[in-house]
N, C-alpha and C positions, 0 to 999 in steps of 0.2 A: 503494500499499500504506499503509495507517494504522499510527501507532506501535503497536507492540506485537503487530501482526498477522504471523503466520508465513507465509513463503512455502511453498506446496506445489510440488514439483517434479515434472515429468512423469518417468515411468520412462525410463532412458536406453535408446536404441536397441540392439538386438541385431545383432552382426557375424557372419555366417556365414562359416565358414572352411572350405575344401575342401582337404583333404589333411592327414594326421596326424603329419607329420614334425617335425623339430626346430625348423623355422621357425615353424609354427603354436605349438608349445610355447612358444617364446620370445614370441610375441605375448601369452601370457597374462599375464605379470607386468605390463606397462604397461596392459593391459586392466583388470586388478583395481585397479591404482593409480588409474585413471581412473573406475573404476564402470562399465565398459562390459561387458555380458555378452557372451561369445562362445558359439556353437554351432558344433559340429565334424562333419564328415564324415570318419570315420576309415576306413583301408583294412582293418583288422583289429582285434580286441580288443587293448587294452594297449599299442597303438603309443604313440610318444613323446608326441604331444600329448594323446592320450586319458587319459594318466595325470594329466594337470594341468587338464583342461577337462571338468568333470562333464557338461555338456550336450553330449552327442555320439551320434552315430549311426553303427553300423558298416555300411558299405554300398560299392556299386560307383560311382565317380565317372564312369563311362561310362554309367550309366543315367539318363535324364532323368527319371524319375519320382522316383527317389531324390534327385536333386538338388533337385527341387520340394518334396520332404518337408522337406529340411534348410532350405532358404530360406523356407520359409513363414513369414510374420510378422516376418522380419528386416529391417532398414532396408537393409542392403547385403551383398553377397557378394564375399569376395576369396579369395586362393589362397595356398596353401604350394607349389604347383608349378604347371607350364603345361601340364599333360596333358589337361586336361577337353576333350572334343571341342568345337570352335569352333561347330558348329552347335547344341549344347546351350546354349552360352552365349547365342547369339542368341535361342534359344527363351526363355530366362529373362528376358533384356531385353525381348523382346516381351510376356511375362507381366506387365511392369511392375517387375521386380526391378532395383535399381541394382547392375549388375555393374562392379566397380572392381578392376583395370583392364577396360575394356570389351572385348569380343570383337574389335572392329576394331583395337584397340591390341594385344591379347594375341597375336593370331596373328602378330605380329612376332617374339615370343619363342618361339612354337610351331613355327614353319617357317623355318629357316634360309635357305630360297630366297627366301621373302616378305621376309624381313629385309633380305637383301642388295640385292635389287632396289628395295626402298623407300629404303635409305640411298643407294644409287647415285642415285636420283631426287631425293634431297635434296642432292646433291653433297657428301656426307659422305665423309670419307678411308676407304677400305675396300681390302682386297687385291683384286687381279685374281681374277675368278671366272668360271664358266661352269657351266651345268647340262649334265650329261654322262648318257649312256645306255649306253656301252660302253667297252671299253678303247681302241679306235680314237680315239675322241673325247677320252679322256684324253690319249693320245699327242699329238693335235693341239693340245691346250691346252697340253702342254709338262711333261715330267718334270724334276726331281721336283716333286711337289706334294702337296697334302694333299686327301682325299676326306672328305666328311662327308654323313651321312644328314640329309634335311631336317628329319626329325621323330624326337624321342624320345631324342636323343643327349645324354648329359651325363656329367661327372666322367671323361672320356676315352673312354666308350663311344660307339660310332658314329663314330669318327674313325680313318682310315688314313693313314699316311704312305707313299707309293708312289713307286718309282723305276722300274719296268718294266710293261709290260702285264699280266706274269704276277702282279704285286702287286695288281692291281685285283679279282681275282675275289671276295675275300670281301665287298667293299663292295657289289657288284652282287647277289652271292647274298642279302645283308641286305636290300636294296631289294625284291628280288623277294618276299622273304617277308613284308615289312611293307606293301608299296605305296608306301614312301617314295620320293623323288627323291634323286639324288646330286648334290651340289654339289663342283666341283673349285675349289680355291683355290690360289694361289701359295703356296710355301713362304716365309714372310717371314724376313728376316734381321733379328731384333730384338735390342735390348740387354736388355730386360726387359718384363714384363708390368705394367701399371697398371690401375687401376680408378676410374672417376668415377661417384660415387653421388649421385643427387638424389631429392628427394621433390617431388612436384607434386600439388595439390589440384584439383577439378573447376572451383573459381572461378578457377584459373590462379595461385595462388600457388605459388612454388617455393623451394626451399632447396638449396644445394649443399655437400656434405661436401668436406674435404680430399682430394686426389687420392692414392691409396695405390699402393704397390708390393705385388704380389702373387707369391709364389714357387710355381710349379706343379710337381709331379713326378708322372710317369705320368698327367697329365690332371687329378690332384686337387690343389686348393688346400692348401698346406701351412702358410704363414704369411702374415701381412699386415703391413706397417709402415705406420704413418700418422704424418705425411705421407711421401710417397715420398722417399726420401733424395736430395738432389742435383737434384732435379728444378728446373728453371728456373723462375722466376715466369712467364715467358711461356708455356711448354709447359702448366704447370699451369692457367693462366687459360684457354688454348685448350681443355683438356680438359673443364674445367668448362662453358664456354660451350656446346661441342658437345653435352654430356650434357643441358644445359638445352633447347638447340634441339631435340633429338631427342624429348625428353619432350613439348615443346610441338606439334611438328609431327606426332607419332603420337598426341597427345592422351591421354597416358599419366596415369593416376591411381594415386598411391601411390609406393612406391619404384621407381626405375628404376636398374639397375647396367650400366653401359656398360664393358665389358672392352676393354682397348686394347693394343696393341703400341707400345712407344716404339722405333723403328727405329734403325739404327745411324747414319743420316744426320739425326738429330733430327726425326724427324716422329712423328705418332700415327696408327694405323689401328685402325679399330674392329674388334674380333674377335668379340664376342657381346654380345647384350642379355639381360638378365634383368628382368622387371617384377613383383617381389617382393623382399622382404628377401634379402640374399645373403650368401654367405659373406665376400666381401670387406668387408662392412659390420659383422661381428660385433664389431669392435674398438669400435664406437660405444656399445655396452652399458655400457662403463665409461670411455671416452676422450673422449666429447663430451656437451655439455650435453643433448641430447635424442637418444636411440638411434634407429637406423633403425626399430626396431620401433613405438616410440611414433609417429614421424613417419608410419609407413605408416597406422596406425590413424587418426591425426589427418587424414590426406589422405583416406582413403575415406570417413570421415565429413563431410568438408569443414569441418573445424575448423581455427582458425590453425595454421600448422605452428610447431614449436618450434625453438630455436637449432641450428644443426648445428656449433657452434664447438668446437674441442678443448679439453679441460679441462688437459691437459699438453702440452709440448713434443713428446713422443713416446708413441706406444702401439703395442704389438706384440701381435697374435693369432697363436697358433700352435694349429692342430687337434690334438686327440687321436684318433689312429688306433688301430683294434683292433691288438693286436701278433700276434706267432706264435701258431699255434693251441694250443700246450701252455704258453702263458705264464699261464694262469688268466684270470679274468674279473671279478674283483670291483674295479671301479674306486673304490668308496669306500674300499678299503685304502689308497689313494694319498694320502688328505687327511692324515693325521698327518705325515707327512715334508714334503709340499708346503707346507701352511699353517705349520708350524712354521719351516721354512727361509725362508719369505716371507710374512710377515703382510699385506703389500700385495697379493699375489696374488689374481686374481679368476678362478675356476674356474666353468665352466658345463657340466654333464652332462646328456646327451639321455635318459638313462633306456632306452638300447638295449643289448642283449647284444653285448658285444665280438666281433667277427670280423675276420680279417686284413683290413688296409685299410679298414675301415669307419669312418666318421666317428662317434665316440660322445661328443665333448665338444671344447671348446676352453678355452684359458686365455688371459687378457688381463694384461699388465704395462704399466705406464705410468711415466714419470718424465722427469728431465731429462738422462738419458745414454742414448744409442741403444743402445750395445753392452751396458751393464748391463740395459736391458729385454730385449733379445734373448737374452742368457744366462738370465735368470730365467724367461722363458716357454718357452724350448727345453728347459730342465732339467725343468720342471715337467710339460710334455707328454710328454717321454721317460719321466718316472717313472711317470706315470699309465698310459702304454702298455706299461709293463713292460720298457722297454729299458734301464734302470739298474738295478744291483744293490744290495743294503742298505748296501755299503760306500760309495757314492756320498754325497759330501758335499752 
């Protein structure tokens, strides 16, 4: 390039995103900062991500031709959820589309039986498990145990804690209705739940975030603390190395969240896998140098990954859940109190109509004192959810 000559850049590649939930919505901010256009397939008009991504199509993600329409001309396709049929993903790959994560990787997040068998084949630590087809086989496996549908379950759905043959009926009825298989797993005695989040690019570069503690209630993530308090350096390193190995062996591209049990005898067991930005990584938006959302975009585009290093000693994420049906629904009204009380608070709302128990946003707090961060985040989330009155300080 001669002096005074101006460089003419090529247009940035378009990333197609399947699914219009809050995860796709939160990809929009780093995409805009990076100058990367997004094209969205939304399930319905006005869903969370469609509110902030102008280039969107409303359609059915189970329809192959709709998927082909959305990905036409895009450099890569990625996902807000794992529910696109595996055969459709393979068809897109056969069409020459860069599907990231690829169908042979994503199937491990789509099907719990496939996941368990693959992890066992990798000698990864997992709970004892067996595929079962009736209550007698569950009894042979051993009560009490946990039954899970192989496909479609999330946020506590598709999971049954059973102690007798009579308890098994709903699980097998659900399997008969959907064609899914039922997985029996031992009921693990665990101290707490952890999550190890990593990003991996097609060229093999990988980055590991600090291991976090997650608090689940009724199968729904309520809060996340980064880093996991009191976790030994040895167990934290083991969890990160395990997540990196799973990402490499399963050829994951993008974010991989490995949800873990920390057992009472100081071991870790893999509970679930998610191959997309994950609720346990929302703290990274404000607590790490590079958020999970930006690193997911960097990874699927095979750009150099950003640093996962934490910006503060502690970051706490608390989900905002829809309150009682009669509590109103104007989340915006929570801002004056929450922001005046805590100018350092970071609030992320999803543009969703509040319903009891529905995730409608989250708050992040960060600082040097864990208990202070917990109090700040919990107070703000409760305020937005309508759980605190005007008299609260």
